[in-house]
N, C-alpha and C positions, 0 to 999 in steps of 0.2 A: 436433585437438592447437589450432589455431585457432579451432574454436569452442567447446574450453576457455578458452583465453585471452578472448575474447568473453565467455563468458558468468562466470567468475574477476573482471573489470576489473566489468561492469555490478554483480551487487552488490558487490562494493567502492567504487565508487560510490556504490548505493542504502545501504550501511553508512553512509558516512559520511554521506553528506545526512539518513542516518536522524538521526544521531547531534547533527548541526546543529541540526540541526529541532527532537531533544530539548530539547536545552541551550539552545535561543530563547525569549523571551519565550513566543508563538504551544502551545510547545512546554509551556512550563508549564502554561498553560491547556487543552491538551488533557490533560495527565497528570492535572488538576485533577479532570476529567468522571471518573475512575475512582470519587470518592468520594460521586458523586451530582450531578446538575446544579443542583439544590437549593445545595447548601455552595459548586455552584462561583461560580455566581451572585452568594452575599454577600460572596464575594471580588473583585467587581467584573468576576467571568470574561465574556463576551461568548458566552455556552455554545450560542450556536443558531448564529456564524461559528464553531467551535470545534471544530464536530459536522462541519459542512463540509467544512470543512479537511482534516478529519481523514479524511472519506468520498472528497475530493478526491485526497490526498496516497494513499491506497490504491487506487482506479482509475489510476491512472498505473505505478504497480508492478506491479498486475493489465497492464494493458495491453505494458507494458513482457515482463513474465514471458509472454505471449499473444505479442508479436512473436517471442522465442529461441523460444518453441516450432517457429512456423510457419517460424520460418527453417530451425531444425533439420530437419522432419520432410520441406520445402523446398515444400511446398505445405498446402494447406487444407483439410478433412475433416471437415464436421460429424456422421459418424457414431459416434465414440470419445466424443459431448460431448450424446448421445441423451434423453431426456427420463426414462428409466431410473437413467440413470447421476444425472442431479440429483436426482432422488427416496433413491435410496443413498445419494448425500454429506449 
């Protein structure tokens, strides 16, 4: 139950932070990239910066999920993540 509550709290915090990010000026710039880099640049968006911010935010979320996975497993074992699993993915 404690791990469930920890995971639930992390998910709720991630949802709130993601919503706040997407409703901000930076979030609108990231969303404008969906229409194409040229269209976003025509509205004055620094596409390089927006892409880096989106990549970093995704990396932070991936790091938090990896931490939760390692905490749940109580050990870090690289065998479930071998090259064949990466190719299948």
